[in-house]
N, C-alpha and C positions, 0 to 999 in steps of 0.2 A: 590242315594240320591240327586245328583245334579239336576235331573229332577224335583223333588218335590220342591226344593228350588227356581228354576227358575219359576215354576208354581205359587208359592205363591207370587212372586213379581209382576208379570205382569198381570194386569187386573183381579186380584182375590181378593175376599173378604174372610177373615179368620173368621170362626164362631167357637165359643167354644160351644160344645154340653153340655147343662145343664141337659137335661132329654130326654128320648126317649120312645115312645109308639109304639106298633104294633096295627094298626087300620084295622079292616075289617068292612066296612060299610054295607055289605050284604053277604049272603052265596054264591051268584052268582058272587062275585067280589074277586079278589086276595087281600091278605093283603098288606098294605102299611106301611112304617116306617115313623112315625111322629117325628121330632126332634124340640125341643124347644132350641133355641140358643141365644147367645149374640155375638155381634161384637164390638171389641174395637174401630173401626172407627165410630160406631153408638151407643154410650152409652145410648142415650135416647130412643132407639127403641127396641121392642121385635121382635124376628125373629122366624118364623115357616117355616120349610122345610119339605115337604112331598116327600118321595122317593118311586117311583113305579117301578115295573118290567115291562118293555116294550121294545121290540126290535125296534130300530129306526136307520135307515141307513143314512138318510140325514137330514140336518137342525139342529136347536138347540135342545138340550136335555131337555130343560125346560124353565120356565119363572120365573121372580121375579117381584112382584107387590107391590107398595107402597100404603098403605091405606091413603087417603087424610084427613080422619077425626080422625084417631088414630095413635099413634106411633107404628104401626104394619107393618111389612114387611112379606109378604107371598110368598113362593117360592115352585115350584114343579120341580122335576127332574126325568127323566125316565132313568133307567139303564138297560143294557142288562141283560138277565137272569143270566149269569155267574157272572157278576160284582155285581148284586143285591144280589145273594146268598153269595158272599164273604163278602159284607158289613153286611148282615143279621147275618152271623156267628160271626163277630166282635162285633156288637152291642148287641148281646145276652150275652156277657161276661162283667163282672164288670171290669172297667178300673181303674188302680191304680192312674191315674191322669186324668184331664179333656181332653178328645179327641177333636181334631179339624177337621173341614171339610172345604174345600176350594171350593168356587164356582167361576168359571171364567165367567166374564161378559165383553163381548167385549167393551162395552161403560161404563166401571166402573167410569170414571171421570164424565161423564154426569149423571150417576146414583147418585153418591154422591152429585153433585151439586143440583140435583132435590130434594133430601131429605132435604138439608139445606135451600132450597128456601121456604119450607113450602107451597107448591102449593096446591090449592084446587081441583086439578083434579087427577084422578087415572092414574098412570104411570106404564107401563109394559115394562120390559127389557128382553132380551134373556139371557139364560144361555147356554154357549157353552161347558162347561166341569165341572167335579166334581172330587175332589181328597180328600184324608184324611190322617191324622196322628192319629193312634189309639195306645195308649200305651198298652203294653202287660205285662210289669213287672216294 
C-alpha cells in the first residue's frame, strides 16, 4: 500500500469516478472505458478520461488536454491488455463508495498553473502512469 500512497503524492492528480460507460465507436474497433470524473484540485472543471487497451512499450501512456473554451479536461490513457482487463473487471462491479483513479503527470505543477491562467490556447500534457483505488466492500 505504501507504493500507492507515494504514487498519489508525487505529480499525480486524484480523480473521483462519478460515472463510467463502455464505448464502442465501431464494430471494427475495441471497446473503450469512458470515465466522467471530478478532481478536488479542479472543482470548476469536468473531467473525461478514456481508457483504451493498447500495448505500448515506450513513451507516455496517454495525454491530458485542457479545453480553452470550456471547463473541460479530456484525457486518454492506453493500458496493456492485462491491466486493461483488470480495470474492466473492477469497473463492471458496483462500488460501495466512490472509486478513485490517479493519473501521473510529470509536469503537474505546470498543468495546474495553466488551468488557473485561463489561457485561450489548447494545452496538452503527457500522462506517464495510471493507478486506482477501487472499493470492494
